[in-house]
C-alpha positions as protocol buffer text, in pm:
chain_id: "A"
residue {
  index: 1
  type: UNK
  ca { x: 0 y: 0 z: 0 }
}
residue {
  index: 2
  type: UNK
  ca { x: 139 y: 338 z: -106 }
}
residue {
  index: 3
  type: UNK
  ca { x: 140 y: 624 z: 136 }
}
residue {
  index: 4
  type: UNK
  ca { x: -57 y: 921 z: 12 }
}
residue {
  index: 5
  type: UNK
  ca { x: 131 y: 1242 z: 72 }
}
residue {
  index: 6
  type: UNK
  ca { x: -53 y: 1565 z: 18 }
}
residue {
  index: 7
  type: UNK
  ca { x: 141 y: 1775 z: -223 }
}
residue {
  index: 8
  type: UNK
  ca { x: 161 y: 2142 z: -149 }
}
residue {
  index: 9
  type: UNK
  ca { x: -22 y: 2365 z: -392 }
}
residue {
  index: 10
  type: UNK
  ca { x: 185 y: 2531 z: -659 }
}
residue {
  index: 11
  type: UNK
  ca { x: 231 y: 2885 z: -533 }
}
residue {
  index: 12
  type: UNK
  ca { x: 172 y: 3220 z: -688 }
}
residue {
  index: 13
  type: UNK
  ca { x: 438 y: 3490 z: -681 }
}
residue {
  index: 14
  type: UNK
  ca { x: 322 y: 3847 z: -732 }
}
residue {
  index: 15
  type: UNK
  ca { x: 535 y: 4113 z: -893 }
}
residue {
  index: 16
  type: UNK
  ca { x: 382 y: 4455 z: -944 }
}
residue {
  index: 17
  type: UNK
  ca { x: 523 y: 4661 z: -1230 }
}
residue {
  index: 18
  type: UNK
  ca { x: 481 y: 5021 z: -1117 }
}
residue {
  index: 19
  type: UNK
  ca { x: 625 y: 5160 z: -1440 }
}
residue {
  index: 20
  type: UNK
  ca { x: 855 y: 5041 z: -1717 }
}
residue {
  index: 21
  type: UNK
  ca { x: 1158 y: 5049 z: -1490 }
}
residue {
  index: 22
  type: UNK
  ca { x: 1028 y: 4990 z: -1141 }
}
residue {
  index: 23
  type: UNK
  ca { x: 873 y: 4687 z: -980 }
}
residue {
  index: 24
  type: UNK
  ca { x: 790 y: 4562 z: -635 }
}
residue {
  index: 25
  type: UNK
  ca { x: 793 y: 4191 z: -564 }
}
residue {
  index: 26
  type: UNK
  ca { x: 839 y: 3937 z: -288 }
}
residue {
  index: 27
  type: UNK
  ca { x: 1210 y: 4007 z: -236 }
}
residue {
  index: 28
  type: UNK
  ca { x: 1174 y: 4381 z: -182 }
}
residue {
  index: 29
  type: UNK
  ca { x: 871 y: 4333 z: 40 }
}
residue {
  index: 30
  type: UNK
  ca { x: 1058 y: 4072 z: 247 }
}
residue {
  index: 31
  type: UNK
  ca { x: 1345 y: 4321 z: 284 }
}
residue {
  index: 32
  type: UNK
  ca { x: 1104 y: 4588 z: 410 }
}
residue {
  index: 33
  type: UNK
  ca { x: 953 y: 4337 z: 655 }
}
residue {
  index: 34
  type: UNK
  ca { x: 1300 y: 4248 z: 781 }
}
residue {
  index: 35
  type: UNK
  ca { x: 1388 y: 4616 z: 827 }
}
residue {
  index: 36
  type: UNK
  ca { x: 1068 y: 4657 z: 1029 }
}
residue {
  index: 37
  type: UNK
  ca { x: 1155 y: 4349 z: 1236 }
}
residue {
  index: 38
  type: UNK
  ca { x: 1527 y: 4415 z: 1291 }
}
residue {
  index: 39
  type: UNK
  ca { x: 1536 y: 4795 z: 1296 }
}
residue {
  index: 40
  type: UNK
  ca { x: 1824 y: 4835 z: 1053 }
}
residue {
  index: 41
  type: UNK
  ca { x: 1912 y: 4784 z: 690 }
}
residue {
  index: 42
  type: UNK
  ca { x: 2230 y: 4592 z: 772 }
}
residue {
  index: 43
  type: UNK
  ca { x: 2052 y: 4352 z: 1012 }
}
residue {
  index: 44
  type: UNK
  ca { x: 1774 y: 4301 z: 757 }
}
residue {
  index: 45
  type: UNK
  ca { x: 2033 y: 4223 z: 491 }
}
residue {
  index: 46
  type: UNK
  ca { x: 2211 y: 3975 z: 721 }
}
residue {
  index: 47
  type: UNK
  ca { x: 1879 y: 3805 z: 799 }
}
residue {
  index: 48
  type: UNK
  ca { x: 1831 y: 3755 z: 426 }
}
residue {
  index: 49
  type: UNK
  ca { x: 2195 y: 3655 z: 358 }
}
residue {
  index: 50
  type: UNK
  ca { x: 2239 y: 3977 z: 160 }
}
residue {
  index: 51
  type: UNK
  ca { x: 2521 y: 4231 z: 170 }
}
residue {
  index: 52
  type: UNK
  ca { x: 2457 y: 4571 z: 323 }
}
residue {
  index: 53
  type: UNK
  ca { x: 2528 y: 4731 z: -14 }
}
residue {
  index: 54
  type: UNK
  ca { x: 2269 y: 4513 z: -190 }
}
residue {
  index: 55
  type: UNK
  ca { x: 2012 y: 4582 z: 82 }
}
residue {
  index: 56
  type: UNK
  ca { x: 2081 y: 4956 z: 69 }
}
residue {
  index: 57
  type: UNK
  ca { x: 2062 y: 4957 z: -314 }
}
residue {
  index: 58
  type: UNK
  ca { x: 1722 y: 4785 z: -297 }
}
residue {
  index: 59
  type: UNK
  ca { x: 1594 y: 5030 z: -34 }
}
residue {
  index: 60
  type: UNK
  ca { x: 1716 y: 5319 z: -250 }
}
residue {
  index: 61
  type: UNK
  ca { x: 1541 y: 5166 z: -552 }
}
residue {
  index: 62
  type: UNK
  ca { x: 1214 y: 5123 z: -359 }
}
residue {
  index: 63
  type: UNK
  ca { x: 1226 y: 5484 z: -240 }
}
residue {
  index: 64
  type: UNK
  ca { x: 1305 y: 5606 z: -593 }
}
residue {
  index: 65
  type: UNK
  ca { x: 1038 y: 5409 z: -781 }
}
residue {
  index: 66
  type: UNK
  ca { x: 769 y: 5490 z: -527 }
}
residue {
  index: 67
  type: UNK
  ca { x: 867 y: 5858 z: -538 }
}
residue {
  index: 68
  type: UNK
  ca { x: 852 y: 5869 z: -159 }
}
residue {
  index: 69
  type: UNK
  ca { x: 1045 y: 5714 z: 123 }
}
residue {
  index: 70
  type: UNK
  ca { x: 942 y: 5369 z: 241 }
}
residue {
  index: 71
  type: UNK
  ca { x: 1244 y: 5350 z: 472 }
}
residue {
  index: 72
  type: UNK
  ca { x: 1391 y: 5623 z: 684 }
}
residue {
  index: 73
  type: UNK
  ca { x: 1736 y: 5605 z: 838 }
}
residue {
  index: 74
  type: UNK
  ca { x: 1775 y: 5706 z: 1199 }
}
residue {
  index: 75
  type: UNK
  ca { x: 2111 y: 5837 z: 1310 }
}
residue {
  index: 76
  type: UNK
  ca { x: 2275 y: 5838 z: 1649 }
}
residue {
  index: 77
  type: UNK
  ca { x: 2104 y: 5726 z: 1960 }
}
residue {
  index: 78
  type: UNK
  ca { x: 2206 y: 5476 z: 2222 }
}
residue {
  index: 79
  type: UNK
  ca { x: 2250 y: 5190 z: 1975 }
}
residue {
  index: 80
  type: UNK
  ca { x: 2399 y: 5397 z: 1692 }
}
residue {
  index: 81
  type: UNK
  ca { x: 2089 y: 5450 z: 1479 }
}
residue {
  index: 82
  type: UNK
  ca { x: 1908 y: 5220 z: 1244 }
}
residue {
  index: 83
  type: UNK
  ca { x: 1617 y: 5233 z: 1002 }
}
residue {
  index: 84
  type: UNK
  ca { x: 1239 y: 5229 z: 1026 }
}
residue {
  index: 85
  type: UNK
  ca { x: 958 y: 5196 z: 778 }
}
residue {
  index: 86
  type: UNK
  ca { x: 771 y: 5518 z: 716 }
}
residue {
  index: 87
  type: UNK
  ca { x: 391 y: 5518 z: 729 }
}
residue {
  index: 88
  type: UNK
  ca { x: 407 y: 5481 z: 349 }
}
residue {
  index: 89
  type: UNK
  ca { x: 645 y: 5183 z: 384 }
}
residue {
  index: 90
  type: UNK
  ca { x: 409 y: 5013 z: 631 }
}
residue {
  index: 91
  type: UNK
  ca { x: 117 y: 5077 z: 394 }
}
residue {
  index: 92
  type: UNK
  ca { x: 316 y: 4945 z: 96 }
}
residue {
  index: 93
  type: UNK
  ca { x: 390 y: 4616 z: 275 }
}
residue {
  index: 94
  type: UNK
  ca { x: 30 y: 4577 z: 395 }
}
residue {
  index: 95
  type: UNK
  ca { x: -115 y: 4658 z: 52 }
}
residue {
  index: 96
  type: UNK
  ca { x: 126 y: 4421 z: -127 }
}
residue {
  index: 97
  type: UNK
  ca { x: 44 y: 4135 z: 114 }
}
residue {
  index: 98
  type: UNK
  ca { x: -330 y: 4197 z: 65 }
}
residue {
  index: 99
  type: UNK
  ca { x: -290 y: 4192 z: -315 }
}
residue {
  index: 100
  type: UNK
  ca { x: -89 y: 3871 z: -279 }
}
residue {
  index: 101
  type: UNK
  ca { x: -356 y: 3705 z: -59 }
}
residue {
  index: 102
  type: UNK
  ca { x: -640 y: 3817 z: -286 }
}
residue {
  index: 103
  type: UNK
  ca { x: -459 y: 3694 z: -598 }
}
residue {
  index: 104
  type: UNK
  ca { x: -381 y: 3356 z: -439 }
}
residue {
  index: 105
  type: UNK
  ca { x: -743 y: 3321 z: -329 }
}
residue {
  index: 106
  type: UNK
  ca { x: -868 y: 3407 z: -678 }
}
residue {
  index: 107
  type: UNK
  ca { x: -657 y: 3135 z: -842 }
}
residue {
  index: 108
  type: UNK
  ca { x: -674 y: 2867 z: -570 }
}
residue {
  index: 109
  type: UNK
  ca { x: -898 y: 2632 z: -774 }
}
residue {
  index: 110
  type: UNK
  ca { x: -674 y: 2665 z: -1078 }
}
residue {
  index: 111
  type: UNK
  ca { x: -365 y: 2594 z: -867 }
}
residue {
  index: 112
  type: UNK
  ca { x: -536 y: 2284 z: -724 }
}
residue {
  index: 113
  type: UNK
  ca { x: -622 y: 2168 z: -1077 }
}
residue {
  index: 114
  type: UNK
  ca { x: -263 y: 2229 z: -1185 }
}
residue {
  index: 115
  type: UNK
  ca { x: -134 y: 2026 z: -888 }
}
residue {
  index: 116
  type: UNK
  ca { x: -364 y: 1738 z: -989 }
}
residue {
  index: 117
  type: UNK
  ca { x: -250 y: 1753 z: -1351 }
}
residue {
  index: 118
  type: UNK
  ca { x: 118 y: 1768 z: -1257 }
}
residue {
  index: 119
  type: UNK
  ca { x: 76 y: 1483 z: -1007 }
}
residue {
  index: 120
  type: UNK
  ca { x: -107 y: 1273 z: -1266 }
}
residue {
  index: 121
  type: UNK
  ca { x: 157 y: 1346 z: -1530 }
}
residue {
  index: 122
  type: UNK
  ca { x: 437 y: 1233 z: -1296 }
}
residue {
  index: 123
  type: UNK
  ca { x: 255 y: 909 z: -1215 }
}
residue {
  index: 124
  type: UNK
  ca { x: 194 y: 836 z: -1585 }
}
residue {
  index: 125
  type: UNK
  ca { x: 556 y: 916 z: -1669 }
}
residue {
  index: 126
  type: UNK
  ca { x: 686 y: 661 z: -1415 }
}
residue {
  index: 127
  type: UNK
  ca { x: 493 y: 373 z: -1566 }
}
């Protein structure tokens, strides 16, 4: 008797093209979430196995393409400063995650059908 293992659904990844040169996707949103969680760009980059320069370049790109700051650096202080999400940055993350949830919900049945077709194709291919 074969064990039936439930396959995870294929997942949907959302990338939003804001204009011809600027886009927001899961990586940039994850970086913003890590900045919110860790309180600094460098700590967020480390949490994502990313260099500080790469993290800073992405933050700069987000701020530029959105035409307003999503991240604000804080200087000085007891712990030497850090970074926080602006109200716009918090809204951007929340709005992106809502779009992502709504999109996944809208295509759930199609993803389930795709999983069934892929699973069936693999079984037929093994015979």
